[in-house]
Every structure is written in C-alpha cells, then in structure tokens.
C-alpha positions, -999 to +999 in steps of 0.1 A: -255-463-427-248-490-402-279-493-380-279-510-346-313-524-336-300-536-302-294-570-287-322-596-289-334-608-256-328-644-267-291-637-263-297-627-227-315-658-217-284-680-214-270-653-192-299-656-168-293-694-166-256-689-160-263-664-132-288-688-116-263-716-117-239-693-098-265-688-072-272-652-082-306-636-086-307-622-121-339-601-119-327-576-094-293-576-111-308-567-144-330-540-128-300-524-112-284-522-146-314-505-161-328-535-179-364-544-175-365-581-165-400-585-180-385-579-215-371-614-214-406-628-217-409-613-252-387-631-278-390-602-302-378-576-278-344-560-280-322-543-254-303-512-264-267-520-271-256-494-246-274-512-218-260-546-229-225-532-228-230-515-195-244-546-179-212-566-179-189-543-158-218-533-136-227-569-129-191-578-122-189-549-097-222-557-080-213-594-076-177-588-067-166-613-093-140-597-117-142-628-139-180-630-140-181-633-178-160-664-177-180-679-149-213-673-165-200-687-198-188-718-179-223-725-166-243-718-198-260-747-214-260-741-252-294-758-257-309-723-249-302-710-284-317-687-310-318-686-348-280-681-350-274-710-327-297-732-346-279-723-378-246-733-363-259-766-349-275-777-382-245-768-404-224-797-417-191-786-401-177-762-376-163-740-403-197-736-421-214-731-388-190-702-378-194-687-413-232-686-408-228-671-373-206-643-387-231-636-415-262-635-393-249-623-359-266-590-364-300-607-360-291-614-324-263-590-314-275-560-334-241-554-351-210-574-361-191-585-330-169-612-345-153-623-377-137-655-389-100-650-399-089-679-421-051-678-418-029-706-431-011-710-398-041-707-375-077-697-382-093-676-356-126-662-343-117-625-338-138-601-317-139-570-337-150-542-313-118-524-301-137-507-272-136-541-254-099-535-248-107-509-221-144-510-214-161-544-218-135-570-209-162-589-189-183-590-220-156-603-243-146-629-218-182-641-217-184-643-255-151-661-257-162-688-232-196-690-249-182-697-284-158-723-271-186-740-251-208-741-281-181-756-303-174-782-278-211-791-275-218-796-312-187-818-320-179-853-311-144-844-300-135-824-269-131-792-288-103-768-276-088-736-290-051-737-296-048-704-277-070-675-265-057-640-268-071-610-250-062-573-254-067-566-217-047-576-186-060-606-166-087-598-141-081-629-121-057-658-118-043-669-152-049-705-141-087-697-138-087-685-174-070-716-186-092-739-166-124-725-181-112-719-216-092-751-217-061-738-234-032-714-230-043-678-226-023-647-235-030-611-225-023-576-238-023-590-274-030-570-306-064-587-310-090-605-288-094-638-306-097-676-304-070-694-323-086-726-336-069-758-348-074-762-386-085-798-381-111-786-356-128-764-383-134-795-404-152-814-376-188-823-384-216-811-362-235-838-343-267-820-351-260-814-389-291-814-410-290-799-445-328-795-447-331-778-414-301-756-421-317-745-453-349-736-436-331-716-409-310-698-434-340-688-455-357-675-423-325-657-413-321-640-447-356-627-446-351-612-411-317-598-420-332-580-450-359-565-428-334-555-401-311-538-426-340-519-442-355-505-411-338-473-400-344-457-366-361-428-385-385-453-400-394-467-366-399-433-351-421-422-380-442-453-377-446-447-340-454-410-344-480-416-370-501-434-345-498-406-319-500-374-339-537-369-334-534-371-297-506-346-296-483-372-279-451-366-298-427-362-270-390-373-273-389-391-239-421-410-245-410-421-279-376-432-266-393-452-238-415-470-263-385-479-284-367-492-252-338-467-253-327-435-235-336-401-250-299-395-255-295-428-274-325-420-296-311-385-304-277-399-313-292-427-335-312-401-354-282-378-357-263-407-373-290-407-400-287-369-404-320-361-386-334-349-353-366-358-335-381-323-340-373-326-377-392-358-380-422-345-361-423-313-382-419-333-415-448-356-406-470-327-396-462-308-428-468-338-451-501-347-433-513-311-432-506-301-468-521-334-480-554-327-463-554-290-472-557-301-508-590-317-499-617-290-496-640-314-478-617-316-447-621-287-422-591-268-410-599-276-373-600-313-382-566-311-400-550-292-371-562-320-347-551-349-369-517-333-374-513-329-336-514-291-332-524-278-298-547-251-314-556-233-346-531-206-342-502-231-339-515-248-370-517-215-389-482-205-379-468-238-391-485-237-425-473-201-430-437-212-421-439-242-446-456-224-475-455-186-469-493-187-469-522-191-445-540-224-446-569-209-465-546-192-490-527-224-496-559-243-501-572-217-526-539-217-545-539-254-549-575-254-561-566-227-587-535-246-598 
C-alpha cells in the first residue's frame, strides 16, 4: 500500500521566501487556501497533499498571476533546503544528487513526484503525476523552475536544460517561460520533463562532501523506513489510545489533530481497507476483552477506560463481540 504522509513544511518555506520577494503576503494567502501559517514553525509538521495541490491554482487565482509558480521559483534561494536538498548538495555529481533526490523525495513530498530517465539521447527529470496536465500546472511549473535553479546553484557552470516540456498549454507568454527556465520550452507534450545535457549530469557539485553525504544518507534511510512503516491506521490507533478513556473518539477531532480533512482521513483509511468506526470498535474490543480476563478490574472501570458512555453501552458491545454478557464472558475465561 502506497501511503502518503503529506508534504513536509520545509518544502513550503522556500515558497514563502519567493512570495515575499514578489511583494506578496504569504500568511493571509496560506490561510485563504486552508493552510495554517503557524505550521511552518514546526519542522516536523506536514501539510496534507490535497492542500498542497490546491494551494497552487488558488494562489495563482488570488494573486492574478497565471505564471505564479514560475515567478516564485525564480525568486527562491536554494540555501533554504531540507534533508533532500542537503543530499543533493553533498553528492559528488549532479547525476548522483538527482538519484538521491528521486530515492528520498517522499521524505519531503510525501510521494514520488519525479523520476530520472536516463536515455542515451537525452537524460531527463520527469514529473510523474499525470494529474498535473489538467489540474496543477502552476505546481509543476514551480517544481521545474526550482529543480533547474538548484542545479544551477550547486554547479560551477551556468546550468541549463536542453529543453523543458510541459503537458499543458502556456499560461503566459512563451518568452517569459524561456527567460525564467533559460532554454527552449515546448507545450502539450507527452510528458512534463526537463531534458538535461548528458555532460551536465557529470558536473561536480561545488558542495560535494562524501562524509557529509554519507551522514545525510544514513539519516534519510532511517526516516524513510519509519515513514514507509507507519500507515494512517497506525497513526489513528496511536491517537485514539490516548483518548479512549475520555470518550473523545470523534472523526472530525481526530482528522483535525492529524492536520487533514475528515473526508481525506476517511479516504486514506479506506485505501487500507478500514473505516474510522472499525478502528474505534477494534480498539475498544481488544481493550475490553483484555481487562475482562483480569478479575481484579471492575466492569465500570473497564467501561470507562474503553470509552463507553455508560454500562449499558458496554454490555451491548461485549454481547455483540462475544455473544455473552461481560460477567458471563469473564466466568467463561476463568473456567477455561
């Protein structure tokens, strides 16, 4: 199961810088797109992917700039980087840096957004999400300009793509695209991708450091393993366990704590073959039946710890799970 933990706020910080350089207030812009600006103060926080994707067209609409993604990317200073950026900087060459970006991008973006296509005639960085063709053209234009800006920054040469291809039609003047991206730009292509000169891939990074690269890679591997192991169901269970005894097992409150909409939480759980009510019921069942096997724990106490509103609700649930009343179930376990 492919799990999407959302976009790390560290990826949004360069966006705030770019907006500021354009003379735009980013806090009210984020708020109007449903993103809490205060989240950016927490480096471990993540923004739901749906909000990240919705931000770009909404921001372009609110600012009246159809090429906002390009213009933000033009202003970004790549010094404001995260673990993936550090890996790219410290890698020996552009190629090895891009390979590491592709491997560890989920740490920042929450899913695989780009791949390195190593063709004989022209290697390319390809953006893999087909939905950008019709929905998030502002987003893909930002990513294209950001990648090229970063490659230019870490090499001694003035790095240019051979060509940039987009699947969508131009949103502004073609000359503006070519000015910012620094190469010919083609539209309505089969793929959105950056065609790179093969010699460019062999360029060394100005910031190469084998020792630092190794440390960053070990750090990234640990976090990637943790990220891939933690399903949304596991996160919900962990959260619910701390709230069962208070009876606070509401879908909307849980979704809010996880920084996502109730609809998104329901969809993410459905992708893992579960529902919120299933998880609550399963936790209450396991907790209740475990304590019922201990004759020293009172029934009222079990009902409270498992989050039931009253004894009758607890009794009905146990009968549904076992076909017995709580007392009968306890006696049967003791006899067994």
